[in-house]
N, C-alpha and C positions, 0 to 999 in steps of 0.2 A: 780341691773345694775351693770357688770362689774367696776373696775375703772382702770383698766389697759385700757394703749395708745391704738389708732386704729390710723393705719396707713395705707396710700395708697400707694404703686408700682405700679410709673410708668414707662413703662418700651418701650424700640424700639423692641424687641423680647426675646424670652424665649427659646432657644434649649438649649440641653445638653452641657457642658462647656460654655455655655455664661457667662456673667457677670451675668445678670440676677439668672440664674442656683445658681451659684459658693457665689450669695450675699443674692436674697430675699427666694432663698432654705432654707436657714439658719434660715432664720427669720422664718421659717413656722416648721421648724425640730427640728432646734437646733443647736449649735455653738458648732464644735471639736474642741478642747482644749487640752493646755497639763493637766488638771485638769479633761478632760474626756466630755462629752456633757452636754454643761450646756442651757438650756431650753429658749426659747425666754421671755422676761419680757412683750414683746409687741403685739401684734396684727396686723399681715396681715388683713386689711376690705376691700379690692376694689383692684382689678387692671386693669389697662388699659394699654392694647399691642399694638402696632403701627401695626406689621405685625408678618403673622402667618408662618412657615415653614412646610413645610412635619415634621419633626421631634418637634414640637413645645411641649412645656411640660406645658402651662399654663392653658389649659382647662383638664389637669391631675388634677394637683395639684387647682386648683380653685373648682374640685368635693372634691377629697378628703380633701379639707382642708374647705370647705363652704363658697369659697371669690367669690364675684361676679367679675365677669370679665364686664366692663361698657365700653359704644360707644366711650365713649369720655372723655379726662381728667378731664373736668371740673365735669361730672356726677360721676367722683368714686373719685373725693374731697368730691362733696356734698353727697357722698351715695345714688342718687337719688332724692334727697331732692330739697332747693333752698338757701341752705347754706352752708358755708365748714362746716364739719361734722365729718372731721377726726382730729387726734391731729400730725401730721407730715407726710412726703413724702417724700418714699424712689425715687428719679430719677436716672434711672438705663438707659444711654444714649448711651448705646456701644452695638456694633456687629446689624446685619440686613444690608438688601441691600438697602444703600446709598451713594449717587454718592462722587466721589474722583473726585477733583480738580486738575490742573494743575501743580501743586504743592506737588501733592501725600499726599496731607489730605483729610481725611476722613470725611465727612460732615455731621455728626450727629445732629440731630436737637436739640441738649440740651437746647440751649438757647428759641428756640420755645416751648418747653416744661413748660421751668420754666417761661416765661413769663405768658403761662395760668394760672399756678400754683398759682403766685403773682396776675392776676388779679381774680381769686376767694378768696385769702386771703384779697385783698382790697376792694373788692365789700362786704363783711362781715362783714369786721373790725376788722378783727383777723388774730393775725399771727402766723404760726406753724413753729417745727421749718423744715429745707430739709437736706437730705444729697445729691448730686450729684456725681458720681460716675464718677471716673479719672477725666482729666484737663476739666477747664469749655468749654471750646469754642477751635473752630479749628481756631477762629481769634479776634483779641485782645477788637476788637469795642464790641462784644457779652461777652465777659469774663466781660469787666468792667462795662458793663450794668448789669450782671445778679448781680454782687459784690454789685453795687451801690444801684439798686433797691430791694435786702434784705434788704440791712441797711437803706433805706429808711422808709422800712415797719416795722422795729424792728425784722425781722425775724432771728432765730439762723441759720447759717450755716455751712454748711459743706461738704467738699468734699475732690480729689484727690484718690492716689496710696492706693495699699496695701502694698508697698515697705517699709514706715515707722515705721509700726507695725510689720514684720515681724522676725523672728530669722534671731541673728548674731551670726556668730561664726568664733573668738572668740568675746563674747559681749566686744560693744562698744558702749557707748556712750560721748557725751565731756560734760562735765560739763558748764553748761552756763557761759560765760566769759572768753573760753577758750581763750587763745592767740595763734590761728592758721595763721600760714602765708600763706598757699596753700594747695589746695584738689584738689584729683581727684576722680572721680567712674567711672567704668566700666560697660560696661552694652553690649548688643545683639540686632540684629533685626532691622526692619525698622525707621526710624526717628522721625514719626509721629508716631507711631504705641508704642515703647518700649522708644523712647527718651523720653517719658516724663516722663515713670519707672524712667529712671537711671539720672535724674535730680532731681529728689523728692527724689533720695538715697542719691546726693550730699547736696541737700538742707536741709534735713531733722537733716542734720550735721554739714554744716556752717554757719545755724543761729545761732548757739550757741555760737558761737566766742566773742570775747569781742565787746560788743557794740550793737549787737544784726543785725538783718538785716538791710541795709541798700538800697537796692533797685542794679539794674543792670545796667550800663552807657552804655554798647558795648558788644557785640559778634560777635564772628567770627566763620565758621563752615571750615571745610578743609576735604576733603576726599581723599580715595587713597593715591599714591605715596606722595603726597604733605605732607602726615603724618609725614611719615618717613624722610623726608628732612627737617622738622620742627623738630622735635625729633634729629637726627645728628646734626641741627643747632642749639640744646640746647633752642626751644623756648616753652616747654612744658615737663614736670617731667615722665622723662620717668621711674625712679626708683618710683614713686609715683603707677604707674601703674604695675611696677613689683610686688611692694608693697601689691596691692588686690589682684592682679592675683595669689600671692604664698596662699590664701587662699584659693582659688576653686581649688576644685578637680576633676580629669576626665579630664583634660586637655590633647590634641594632645602633642608629644613629637614634638619639633621643634619650637616651641616659637609664639607670637604675629604674628611676620612679616608674617611668611612662612604661614600661617593658615586664617588667616582673610581675607575673601574673598573681600572685597568692606569696610574697615572702615572709620569710622568718627569721627571726632574731634570736641567737640563743646568748644571753649574759651569762659568764661565769665567774664567779668568785671565788679566787683562788685563797686560801687560807693563809697565805702570808702578806695579803692585802692588795694584789695583781689583780688585773681585770686582763681576761680575753673575751672574744667577739667571735660568733659562727653568724655569715651570714646569707641566708639561703635564696636565691635569686633564680628562680625557674622561669624560661618565659625569655631572659635577659643574657644570659652565659650558658654554657654546657662543659665547662674547665673550674678547676680551681685554683685559688688564688692566695696570698696571704701578705702580710704587711704587718712591721712591729716597728715600735716608738721606744729611739733609746732614751736611757735620762737624761741625754744631751737635748735631744727633742730630733734627732737625727731619724729620719724611715729610711727603713730599709725594706723593697717589699719583691717579689716575687711571682712567677707563673709555675704552681705543678702542674705537668705538664703530662698526659697521658698518651701510650700509642693506642689509637682507637683503631687502626685496622688491625685486621688480622696478623700473624697470631696475638694480637692484644701485647705488645712485649713487653710494656712494662710490669705485668705480672713474671718476668722471667728473672727481674731483681728480687723479687719477692719470694719467688720460689730457691731462687738460688742462694738466699741467706737460711731459709729453710732448710736446704739439702747442708750447707755448710754445720750448721746442730747436728745434723744427722752423722755427718761424719766426725768431727772433734769432741759432739756431746756435748758442749758448750753454746748456751741461746745467741744469736747475733746480734739481739736488742732487748731491752726489759720488756717481759712481759706484763709488768705493774703497768706502765704507759696503757695498754690494752684494758687492764682492770680499771683503769681512772676511766679512759673515756667510754666504756662499757656501763660504767653504772653514771657517769654524766649524763648520757644519751639517754638513759630510763630515767632519770630526772627530769631530764629538759621536757620528756614525752607526759610527764606526769603533772607538769607546769601546765603544760597546753591543756591537758585532759580536765584538772581543777579550773579552768578558765584563767589561767596565764600568770598566774601567781609567782612571786618567791617562793622558793620552796628551799630550805635548810637543808646541806647535808651530811650532818655529821658522822657517818657511817663511809664518808668517800674521804678519811685521812688516810690517803697513801702517800707515802713519802720515796722517792727513787732519786738516784742520781743516773742522769743518760749517760751512753757510752760515748766514747771519745770519737770512736767511728765504726762504721758496722762493715763488713768485711768484701759486701757487692753494692753497687751502685753504679748508677751510668757517669763515665769518665768525662764526659763534658757537656756542655749542653746542648740542647734539641734543636735546632731549627724548627720553627713552626711550619710545618706542613710537609715535615721530612719524612722518609717512609723505610721501615724495615722489608726489605724483602721477605715473606717465608720460606727461610731455604731448605726449612724441610717438608716443601708442601711440593715433590716435584714429582711423583708417582700420580699414574691417572688417577688414583683411587684417592688422594690426596686431594689432586685439584677439584675433583667431585666434591672432596668435603669441604674444602674453602670457598 
């Protein structure tokens, strides 16, 4: 019998370019990294797939890799038996035809999926690691339940975005206990969809400030011309935005005011008095950046660089860190980061929905310390325009897929 860990993949939908494709496929075929293709150290033992669109990949890959597709989450975790039979779970609750609410949040069933996963672990009297892709939930109640339930079961838990594990150009990682004065991250696209990514870009840096993370006391969301009025009034650090943007190539001439279609600004007030900002500049950039001001006045900045070409190699490093947890039983970074960014994002959306008001967030009293380092991350700066050849796309069927 193999001693490799058996992993269940619990998926909303598995189509080309979906999060299931860019994560689970790497657990089947290998992880594309700066060092080349790294073979998986664990085995995908089962699929549960909630929706099957016309361009579904799950049936094809299940056949190619001899992975059974079960009709329920319970069966996928039990491998058809009567108790938990896997050693870890990939919960990919992103993409698929699910409702939106009036606040423009996509109502993915991540808590519902995890509730069943936890139920099988509890009745089997055995806890295994779970990685939950992206933010925990669209609402705080469900997110906090997920965190508390996993803690109660003693199950290792990771979640979050690929941004904290992607390339940085120039490379920047604040040492722990860095005396930061303020910081700002830039991003693009929708507040619910990519606002989370930009918040995690900010949070993975500012959690390394003096004293570690203390939680968020209040948030405000501004949009449109109100952002530029606030800039002219000196209410947010425009120079930090410019420093973050300076590292991002291929921007149109004229600056962010001329090109951002409907900008959004999140003002994040931390419980220790620190302030962070997220500036969403759809129409001006299609990338992420960060700048932080030290207490000395020095500004440090970087471009968070994603590999947008197939096979979306930045997800390889996210997947490798999840795999490390499956192998060792220890999370690669604190899930509290994702709990905090999940709650912060919901508060930002509520601020916007209620008329761009300042909202206090006493429930976001989340304290944690950043890990010294994570097991897997890019080993060097990635030059702009660099490409990783999808080295496992060599068969005729894979070329057709790409």
